[in-house]
C-alpha positions as CSV (number, residue, x, y, z in Angstrom):
1,M,7.2,24.7,-13.0
2,H,10.4,22.7,-12.4
3,A,10.5,18.9,-12.3
4,K,11.3,19.0,-8.6
5,D,8.1,20.9,-8.0
6,I,6.1,18.3,-9.8
7,L,7.7,15.6,-7.8
8,I,7.0,17.5,-4.5
9,E,3.4,17.9,-5.5
10,G,3.1,14.2,-6.4
11,Y,4.7,13.0,-3.1
12,G,2.4,15.4,-1.2
13,R,-0.6,13.6,-2.7
14,I,0.7,10.3,-1.3
15,R,0.8,11.9,2.1
16,E,-2.8,13.1,1.8
17,E,-4.0,9.7,0.7
18,V,-2.2,7.9,3.4
19,H,-3.8,10.0,6.1
20,A,-7.2,9.5,4.4
21,A,-6.8,5.8,4.2
22,V,-5.9,5.2,7.8
23,G,-7.6,8.1,9.6
24,G,-10.1,7.1,12.2
25,L,-9.5,3.3,11.8
26,D,-9.2,1.3,15.0
27,P,-6.7,-1.6,15.2
28,D,-9.3,-4.1,13.8
29,G,-9.9,-1.8,10.7
30,L,-6.1,-1.4,10.2
31,N,-5.1,-5.0,10.6
32,T,-8.0,-7.0,9.1
33,R,-7.3,-8.8,5.9
34,P,-10.5,-9.0,3.8
35,A,-9.7,-12.6,2.6
36,D,-7.0,-15.2,2.9
37,G,-3.9,-14.1,1.0
38,T,-4.8,-10.4,0.9
39,N,-3.2,-7.4,2.5
40,S,-4.5,-5.3,5.4
41,V,-4.6,-1.5,5.3
42,A,-1.7,-1.5,7.9
43,W,0.5,-3.8,5.7
44,L,-0.2,-1.7,2.6
45,V,0.7,1.6,4.2
46,W,3.7,0.2,6.1
47,H,5.0,-1.4,2.8
48,L,4.6,1.8,0.7
49,T,6.3,3.8,3.4
50,R,9.1,1.3,3.7
51,V,9.7,1.3,0.0
52,Q,9.8,5.1,-0.2
53,D,12.1,5.2,2.8
54,D,14.4,2.6,1.4
55,H,14.6,3.8,-2.1
56,V,14.8,7.6,-1.4
57,A,17.5,7.0,1.3
58,D,19.5,4.9,-1.1
59,A,19.2,7.3,-4.0
60,F,20.3,10.3,-2.0
61,G,22.8,8.6,0.3
62,L,20.7,9.1,3.4
63,D,20.0,6.9,6.4
64,Q,16.6,5.2,6.4
65,V,14.2,6.9,8.7
66,W,13.0,3.3,9.7
67,L,16.5,2.6,11.2
68,G,17.8,6.1,12.1
69,Q,14.8,7.3,14.0
70,D,13.9,4.0,15.7
71,W,10.7,3.3,13.9
72,E,11.7,-0.3,13.5
73,K,11.7,-0.6,17.3
74,R,8.4,1.3,17.7
75,F,6.7,-1.0,15.3
76,G,8.3,-4.2,16.8
77,L,7.3,-6.4,13.9
78,G,9.9,-9.1,14.4
79,L,11.0,-8.8,10.7
80,P,14.5,-8.4,9.4
81,R,15.7,-4.8,10.0
82,R,15.8,-3.8,6.3
83,D,12.6,-5.6,5.3
84,T,10.4,-3.6,3.0
85,G,7.6,-6.1,2.5
86,Y,8.7,-7.0,-1.1
87,G,7.8,-10.6,-1.8
88,H,6.0,-11.1,1.5
89,T,4.2,-14.4,2.0
90,P,0.7,-14.3,3.6
91,A,2.4,-15.3,6.9
92,K,4.8,-12.3,6.8
93,V,1.9,-10.0,5.8
94,A,0.1,-11.2,9.0
95,K,3.1,-10.1,11.1
96,V,2.6,-6.5,10.2
97,R,0.1,-5.4,12.8
98,V,-0.2,-2.0,14.4
99,D,-2.1,-0.6,17.4
100,S,-2.9,2.8,15.9
101,A,-3.3,4.8,12.8
102,G,-0.9,7.3,14.4
103,L,2.0,4.9,14.3
104,L,1.5,4.5,10.5
105,T,1.0,8.2,9.8
106,G,3.9,9.2,12.2
107,Y,6.3,6.9,10.3
108,Y,4.9,8.1,6.9
109,D,5.2,11.7,7.9
110,A,8.8,11.3,9.0
111,V,9.7,9.6,5.6
112,H,7.7,12.3,3.8
113,E,9.8,15.0,5.4
114,Q,13.0,13.3,4.5
115,T,11.8,12.9,1.0
116,L,10.8,16.5,0.7
117,G,14.2,17.6,2.0
118,A,15.9,15.5,-0.7
119,L,13.6,16.7,-3.5
120,R,14.0,20.4,-2.6
121,S,17.7,20.1,-3.4
122,L,17.2,18.6,-6.8
123,T,18.5,20.1,-10.0
124,A,17.5,19.0,-13.5
125,K,21.0,17.4,-14.0
126,D,20.5,15.3,-10.8
127,L,17.6,13.5,-12.3
128,E,19.9,12.0,-14.9
129,R,22.3,10.5,-12.4
130,V,22.3,6.7,-12.5
131,V,21.2,5.2,-9.1
132,D,21.0,1.5,-10.0
133,D,23.1,0.0,-12.8
134,S,21.8,-3.5,-12.2
135,W,19.0,-2.9,-14.8
136,D,19.2,-2.5,-18.5
137,P,18.9,0.3,-19.1
138,P,20.4,1.6,-15.8
139,V,17.9,3.4,-13.6
140,T,18.3,7.2,-13.2
141,L,17.2,9.2,-10.2
142,G,14.3,10.6,-12.1
143,V,13.1,7.2,-13.1
144,R,13.5,5.9,-9.5
145,L,11.5,8.8,-8.0
146,V,8.7,8.3,-10.5
147,S,8.7,4.6,-9.9
148,V,8.3,5.1,-6.1
149,L,5.6,7.7,-6.7
150,S,3.7,5.3,-8.9
151,D,4.1,2.3,-6.6
152,D,3.1,4.3,-3.5
153,L,0.0,5.7,-5.2
154,Q,-1.1,2.2,-6.3
155,H,-0.7,0.9,-2.8
156,V,-2.4,3.7,-1.0
157,G,-5.3,3.3,-3.5
158,Q,-5.4,-0.4,-2.5
159,A,-5.5,0.6,1.2
160,A,-8.4,2.9,0.5
161,Y,-10.2,0.1,-1.3
162,V,-9.6,-2.4,1.5
163,R,-10.9,0.3,4.0
164,G,-14.0,0.6,1.9
165,L,-14.6,-3.1,1.7
166,L,-14.3,-3.5,5.5
167,Q,-16.5,-0.5,6.2
168,S,-19.1,-1.8,3.7
169,A,-19.1,-5.3,5.3
170,A,-19.5,-3.7,8.8
171,A,-22.5,-1.6,7.7
């Protein structure tokens, strides 16, 4: 198995978990924050998708799906165009509200398809390419892709946990 195949498998698992975390939730389930200062399922899935979109597009020299396919307009969040949610205050987290799970999964699926297209073209040598030299040591493409994979899996796990909390409280 090649490294790109392992990455494709890993990113595929994010997609499965995103759909499981939001599937069947109504707007209340998507947007409710279980306590002050916490994140909603919608914010967590939006954020992980924005980070993947931003970082993969940057690393491969692609346009962000968020901007290039008008997802920013479809969401209509009133946030800066390139906002990924990094460092959001509770007030900014509260701005990320969606009317349907389909909006979240639609955006995620579009980002996932762009990610898979980029991953399919990878060679082992590509993974050594430096994509961010503002760090010490500089960040290679391989490290960036694993970092995004890890971050996304953590956030989708948080979304599943929040979903469980809300469903348990409603029962």
